[in-house]
KEDRENVEX-893289 format. One record per residue: x negated, y negated, z negated of N, C-alpha, C in turn. Coordinates in steps of 0.1 Angstrom, whole numbers. Example, Ala and Ser with C-alpha at 12.3 -4.5 7.8 and 13.67 -1.06 7.14 Angstrom:
2
{nxx: -132; nyy: 57; nzz: -78; caxx: -123; cayy: 45; cazz: -78; cxx: -132; cyy: 33; czz: -78}
{nxx: -128; nyy: 22; nzz: -71; caxx: -137; cayy: 11; cazz: -71; cxx: -129; cyy: 0; czz: -79}
***
This chain:
107
{nxx: -716; nyy: -694; nzz: -928; caxx: -713; cayy: -680; cazz: -932; cxx: -720; cyy: -677; czz: -945}
{nxx: -713; nyy: -671; nzz: -954; caxx: -719; cayy: -668; cazz: -967; cxx: -722; cyy: -654; czz: -970}
{nxx: -716; nyy: -645; nzz: -962; caxx: -717; cayy: -631; cazz: -965; cxx: -732; cyy: -626; czz: -966}
{nxx: -734; nyy: -616; nzz: -975; caxx: -747; cayy: -611; cazz: -976; cxx: -749; cyy: -600; czz: -965}
{nxx: -761; nyy: -598; nzz: -960; caxx: -763; cayy: -587; cazz: -950; cxx: -760; cyy: -574; czz: -956}
{nxx: -754; nyy: -565; nzz: -948; caxx: -752; cayy: -551; cazz: -953; cxx: -765; cyy: -544; czz: -957}
{nxx: -765; nyy: -536; nzz: -968; caxx: -777; cayy: -530; cazz: -973; cxx: -784; cyy: -521; czz: -963}
{nxx: -777; nyy: -516; nzz: -953; caxx: -784; cayy: -507; cazz: -943; cxx: -792; cyy: -515; czz: -933}
{nxx: -790; nyy: -528; nzz: -932; caxx: -797; cayy: -536; cazz: -923; cxx: -809; cyy: -542; czz: -930}
{nxx: -820; nyy: -535; nzz: -929; caxx: -832; cayy: -539; cazz: -937; cxx: -839; cyy: -552; czz: -931}
{nxx: -845; nyy: -560; nzz: -939; caxx: -852; cayy: -572; cazz: -934; cxx: -864; cyy: -568; czz: -925}
{nxx: -868; nyy: -577; nzz: -917; caxx: -879; cayy: -575; cazz: -907; cxx: -892; cyy: -575; czz: -915}
{nxx: -902; nyy: -567; nzz: -909; caxx: -915; cayy: -567; cazz: -915; cxx: -923; cyy: -580; czz: -911}
{nxx: -920; nyy: -584; nzz: -899; caxx: -927; cayy: -596; cazz: -893; cxx: -915; cyy: -606; czz: -890}
{nxx: -915; nyy: -617; nzz: -898; caxx: -904; cayy: -627; cazz: -895; cxx: -906; cyy: -633; czz: -881}
{nxx: -894; nyy: -638; nzz: -876; caxx: -895; cayy: -645; cazz: -863; cxx: -901; cyy: -659; czz: -866}
{nxx: -906; nyy: -665; nzz: -856; caxx: -910; cayy: -679; cazz: -858; cxx: -898; cyy: -688; czz: -853}
{nxx: -899; nyy: -701; nzz: -856; caxx: -888; cayy: -710; cazz: -853; cxx: -884; cyy: -710; czz: -838}
{nxx: -894; nyy: -709; nzz: -829; caxx: -892; cayy: -710; cazz: -815; cxx: -884; cyy: -697; czz: -810}
{nxx: -888; nyy: -686; nzz: -816; caxx: -881; cayy: -673; cazz: -812; cxx: -866; cyy: -674; czz: -817}
{nxx: -864; nyy: -679; nzz: -829; caxx: -850; cayy: -680; cazz: -834; cxx: -842; cyy: -690; czz: -826}
{nxx: -848; nyy: -701; nzz: -822; caxx: -841; cayy: -711; cazz: -814; cxx: -838; cyy: -706; czz: -800}
{nxx: -847; nyy: -697; nzz: -795; caxx: -844; cayy: -691; cazz: -782; cxx: -832; cyy: -681; czz: -783}
{nxx: -831; nyy: -674; nzz: -794; caxx: -819; cayy: -666; cazz: -796; cxx: -806; cyy: -674; czz: -796}
{nxx: -807; nyy: -685; nzz: -804; caxx: -795; cayy: -694; cazz: -805; cxx: -791; cyy: -699; czz: -791}
{nxx: -801; nyy: -703; nzz: -783; caxx: -799; cayy: -708; cazz: -770; cxx: -793; cyy: -698; czz: -761}
{nxx: -798; nyy: -686; nzz: -761; caxx: -793; cayy: -675; cazz: -753; cxx: -779; cyy: -672; czz: -756}
{nxx: -775; nyy: -671; nzz: -769; caxx: -761; cayy: -669; cazz: -773; cxx: -752; cyy: -680; czz: -769}
{nxx: -757; nyy: -692; nzz: -771; caxx: -749; cayy: -704; cazz: -767; cxx: -745; cyy: -703; czz: -752}
{nxx: -755; nyy: -700; nzz: -744; caxx: -752; cayy: -698; cazz: -729; cxx: -742; cyy: -687; czz: -727}
{nxx: -744; nyy: -676; nzz: -733; caxx: -735; cayy: -664; cazz: -732; cxx: -721; cyy: -668; czz: -736}
{nxx: -719; nyy: -675; nzz: -746; caxx: -706; cayy: -679; cazz: -751; cxx: -700; cyy: -691; czz: -743}
{nxx: -709; nyy: -699; nzz: -738; caxx: -704; cayy: -710; cazz: -730; cxx: -702; cyy: -723; czz: -738}
{nxx: -710; nyy: -725; nzz: -748; caxx: -709; cayy: -737; cazz: -756; cxx: -723; cyy: -744; czz: -757}
{nxx: -722; nyy: -757; nzz: -760; caxx: -734; cayy: -765; cazz: -761; cxx: -734; cyy: -773; czz: -774}
{nxx: -742; nyy: -768; nzz: -784; caxx: -743; cayy: -775; cazz: -797; cxx: -749; cyy: -789; czz: -794}
{nxx: -745; nyy: -799; nzz: -802; caxx: -752; cayy: -812; cazz: -800; cxx: -765; cyy: -812; czz: -806}
{nxx: -767; nyy: -804; nzz: -816; caxx: -780; cayy: -803; cazz: -824; cxx: -781; cyy: -790; czz: -831}
{nxx: -793; nyy: -784; nzz: -831; caxx: -795; cayy: -771; cazz: -839; cxx: -806; cyy: -774; czz: -848}
{nxx: -803; nyy: -772; nzz: -861; caxx: -813; cayy: -775; cazz: -872; cxx: -816; cyy: -762; czz: -880}
{nxx: -828; nyy: -760; nzz: -884; caxx: -831; cayy: -748; cazz: -892; cxx: -838; cyy: -754; czz: -905}
{nxx: -832; nyy: -750; nzz: -916; caxx: -838; cayy: -755; cazz: -929; cxx: -834; cyy: -745; czz: -940}
{nxx: -841; nyy: -746; nzz: -951; caxx: -837; cayy: -737; cazz: -962; cxx: -823; cyy: -741; czz: -967}
{nxx: -814; nyy: -732; nzz: -969; caxx: -801; cayy: -734; cazz: -974; cxx: -799; cyy: -725; czz: -986}
{nxx: -792; nyy: -730; nzz: -997; caxx: -791; cayy: -722; cazz: -1009; cxx: -778; cyy: -712; czz: -1009}
{nxx: -768; nyy: -717; nzz: -1002; caxx: -755; cayy: -710; cazz: -1004; cxx: -750; cyy: -704; czz: -991}
{nxx: -755; nyy: -707; nzz: -979; caxx: -750; cayy: -703; cazz: -967; cxx: -761; cyy: -698; czz: -957}
{nxx: -757; nyy: -690; nzz: -948; caxx: -767; cayy: -686; cazz: -937; cxx: -766; cyy: -696; czz: -926}
{nxx: -754; nyy: -702; nzz: -924; caxx: -753; cayy: -712; cazz: -913; cxx: -740; cyy: -720; czz: -915}
{nxx: -740; nyy: -731; nzz: -908; caxx: -728; cayy: -740; cazz: -908; cxx: -727; cyy: -747; czz: -895}
{nxx: -715; nyy: -752; nzz: -892; caxx: -712; cayy: -759; cazz: -880; cxx: -704; cyy: -772; czz: -884}
{nxx: -708; nyy: -783; nzz: -879; caxx: -701; cayy: -796; cazz: -882; cxx: -691; cyy: -798; czz: -872}
{nxx: -681; nyy: -807; nzz: -874; caxx: -671; cayy: -811; cazz: -865; cxx: -677; cyy: -818; czz: -853}
{nxx: -689; nyy: -824; nzz: -855; caxx: -696; cayy: -831; cazz: -844; cxx: -704; cyy: -821; czz: -835}
{nxx: -704; nyy: -808; nzz: -838; caxx: -711; cayy: -799; cazz: -830; cxx: -725; cyy: -796; czz: -834}
{nxx: -729; nyy: -800; nzz: -846; caxx: -742; cayy: -797; cazz: -851; cxx: -743; cyy: -784; czz: -858}
{nxx: -752; nyy: -775; nzz: -855; caxx: -754; cayy: -763; cazz: -862; cxx: -766; cyy: -763; czz: -871}
{nxx: -764; nyy: -757; nzz: -883; caxx: -776; cayy: -756; cazz: -892; cxx: -777; cyy: -742; czz: -896}
{nxx: -789; nyy: -736; nzz: -896; caxx: -791; cayy: -723; cazz: -900; cxx: -802; cyy: -722; czz: -911}
{nxx: -801; nyy: -712; nzz: -919; caxx: -810; cayy: -710; cazz: -930; cxx: -823; cyy: -704; czz: -925}
{nxx: -834; nyy: -708; nzz: -929; caxx: -847; cayy: -703; cazz: -925; cxx: -848; cyy: -688; czz: -929}
{nxx: -841; nyy: -684; nzz: -939; caxx: -841; cayy: -670; cazz: -943; cxx: -837; cyy: -660; czz: -932}
{nxx: -830; nyy: -665; nzz: -922; caxx: -825; cayy: -657; cazz: -911; cxx: -838; cyy: -652; czz: -903}
{nxx: -849; nyy: -659; nzz: -904; caxx: -861; cayy: -655; cazz: -896; cxx: -865; cyy: -641; czz: -901}
{nxx: -861; nyy: -637; nzz: -913; caxx: -866; cayy: -624; cazz: -918; cxx: -855; cyy: -613; czz: -917}
{nxx: -843; nyy: -617; nzz: -913; caxx: -831; cayy: -607; cazz: -913; cxx: -831; cyy: -599; czz: -901}
{nxx: -825; nyy: -587; nzz: -902; caxx: -823; cayy: -578; cazz: -891; cxx: -816; cyy: -584; czz: -880}
{nxx: -819; nyy: -580; nzz: -868; caxx: -813; cayy: -586; cazz: -856; cxx: -798; cyy: -586; czz: -855}
{nxx: -792; nyy: -575; nzz: -860; caxx: -777; cayy: -574; cazz: -860; cxx: -770; cyy: -585; czz: -869}
{nxx: -776; nyy: -587; nzz: -881; caxx: -771; cayy: -597; cazz: -890; cxx: -773; cyy: -611; czz: -885}
{nxx: -785; nyy: -613; nzz: -879; caxx: -788; cayy: -626; cazz: -874; cxx: -779; cyy: -629; czz: -862}
{nxx: -776; nyy: -619; nzz: -854; caxx: -767; cayy: -621; cazz: -842; cxx: -753; cyy: -625; czz: -847}
{nxx: -748; nyy: -619; nzz: -858; caxx: -735; cayy: -622; cazz: -863; cxx: -734; cyy: -636; czz: -868}
{nxx: -744; nyy: -640; nzz: -875; caxx: -744; cayy: -654; cazz: -881; cxx: -745; cyy: -664; czz: -869}
{nxx: -753; nyy: -662; nzz: -859; caxx: -755; cayy: -671; cazz: -848; cxx: -742; cyy: -672; czz: -840}
{nxx: -736; nyy: -660; nzz: -837; caxx: -724; cayy: -660; cazz: -829; cxx: -713; cyy: -666; czz: -837}
{nxx: -711; nyy: -664; nzz: -850; caxx: -701; cayy: -670; cazz: -858; cxx: -701; cyy: -685; czz: -857}
{nxx: -713; nyy: -690; nzz: -859; caxx: -714; cayy: -705; cazz: -860; cxx: -712; cyy: -711; czz: -846}
{nxx: -717; nyy: -704; nzz: -835; caxx: -714; cayy: -710; cazz: -822; cxx: -700; cyy: -709; czz: -818}
{nxx: -693; nyy: -698; nzz: -822; caxx: -678; cayy: -697; cazz: -819; cxx: -670; cyy: -708; czz: -826}
{nxx: -675; nyy: -714; nzz: -836; caxx: -668; cayy: -726; cazz: -842; cxx: -668; cyy: -738; czz: -833}
{nxx: -677; nyy: -738; nzz: -824; caxx: -676; cayy: -749; cazz: -814; cxx: -664; cyy: -747; czz: -804}
{nxx: -660; nyy: -735; nzz: -803; caxx: -648; cayy: -732; cazz: -794; cxx: -635; cyy: -732; czz: -802}
{nxx: -636; nyy: -726; nzz: -814; caxx: -624; cayy: -723; cazz: -822; cxx: -627; cyy: -726; czz: -837}
{nxx: -622; nyy: -737; nzz: -842; caxx: -625; cayy: -740; cazz: -856; cxx: -617; cyy: -731; czz: -865}
{nxx: -622; nyy: -729; nzz: -877; caxx: -615; cayy: -720; cazz: -886; cxx: -618; cyy: -705; czz: -884}
{nxx: -610; nyy: -697; nzz: -891; caxx: -612; cayy: -682; cazz: -890; cxx: -599; cyy: -675; czz: -887}
{nxx: -591; nyy: -681; nzz: -878; caxx: -579; cayy: -675; cazz: -875; cxx: -580; cyy: -663; czz: -865}
{nxx: -569; nyy: -659; nzz: -860; caxx: -568; cayy: -647; cazz: -852; cxx: -576; cyy: -648; czz: -839}
{nxx: -576; nyy: -660; nzz: -833; caxx: -584; cayy: -662; cazz: -821; cxx: -599; cyy: -661; czz: -824}
{nxx: -603; nyy: -667; nzz: -834; caxx: -617; cayy: -667; cazz: -838; cxx: -621; cyy: -653; czz: -841}
{nxx: -613; nyy: -645; nzz: -849; caxx: -617; cayy: -631; cazz: -852; cxx: -618; cyy: -622; czz: -840}
{nxx: -608; nyy: -625; nzz: -830; caxx: -608; cayy: -617; cazz: -818; cxx: -621; cyy: -619; czz: -810}
{nxx: -624; nyy: -632; nzz: -809; caxx: -637; cayy: -636; cazz: -801; cxx: -649; cyy: -630; czz: -808}
{nxx: -650; nyy: -631; nzz: -821; caxx: -661; cayy: -626; cazz: -829; cxx: -662; cyy: -611; czz: -826}
{nxx: -651; nyy: -604; nzz: -827; caxx: -651; cayy: -589; cazz: -824; cxx: -656; cyy: -586; czz: -810}
{nxx: -652; nyy: -595; nzz: -801; caxx: -656; cayy: -592; cazz: -787; cxx: -671; cyy: -594; czz: -785}
{nxx: -677; nyy: -602; nzz: -792; caxx: -692; cayy: -605; cazz: -791; cxx: -700; cyy: -596; czz: -800}
{nxx: -696; nyy: -593; nzz: -812; caxx: -704; cayy: -585; cazz: -821; cxx: -698; cyy: -572; czz: -826}
{nxx: -686; nyy: -570; nzz: -823; caxx: -679; cayy: -558; cazz: -828; cxx: -677; cyy: -558; czz: -843}
{nxx: -674; nyy: -547; nzz: -848; caxx: -673; cayy: -545; cazz: -863; cxx: -660; cyy: -550; czz: -868}
{nxx: -659; nyy: -552; nzz: -881; caxx: -647; cayy: -556; cazz: -888; cxx: -643; cyy: -570; czz: -884}
{nxx: -630; nyy: -573; nzz: -885; caxx: -625; cayy: -586; cazz: -882; cxx: -627; cyy: -597; czz: -893}
{nxx: -630; nyy: -592; nzz: -905; caxx: -631; cayy: -602; cazz: -916; cxx: -643; cyy: -611; czz: -914}
{nxx: -641; nyy: -624; nzz: -914; caxx: -652; cayy: -633; cazz: -913; cxx: -654; cyy: -639; czz: -927}
{nxx: -664; nyy: -635; nzz: -934; caxx: -666; cayy: -640; cazz: -948; cxx: -674; cyy: -653; czz: -948}
{nxx: -666; nyy: -663; nzz: -950; caxx: -673; cayy: -676; cazz: -951; cxx: -666; cyy: -684; czz: -962}
***
């Protein structure tokens, strides 16, 4: 996902640590019913997250500082790619069902 966070979602004063972030990813994976083969967190220059065809998720460490609603959208978007590749109608409907909001997935 490449979209910038909306300006109304202010960054956190205290960033999450890696374990807290990974716990969020795990909780959402269970809720969605998917199992990533690997979850990696590292600095990324152009994206907030990505999903490989092998089921590996990668997230930008910058998400540790982002608002919970933006973080949730990035996590859910990447996890949903494990169920539905691409950004078609099914993907957008699933995304709306988990996070609400507009259907446009900016990636």
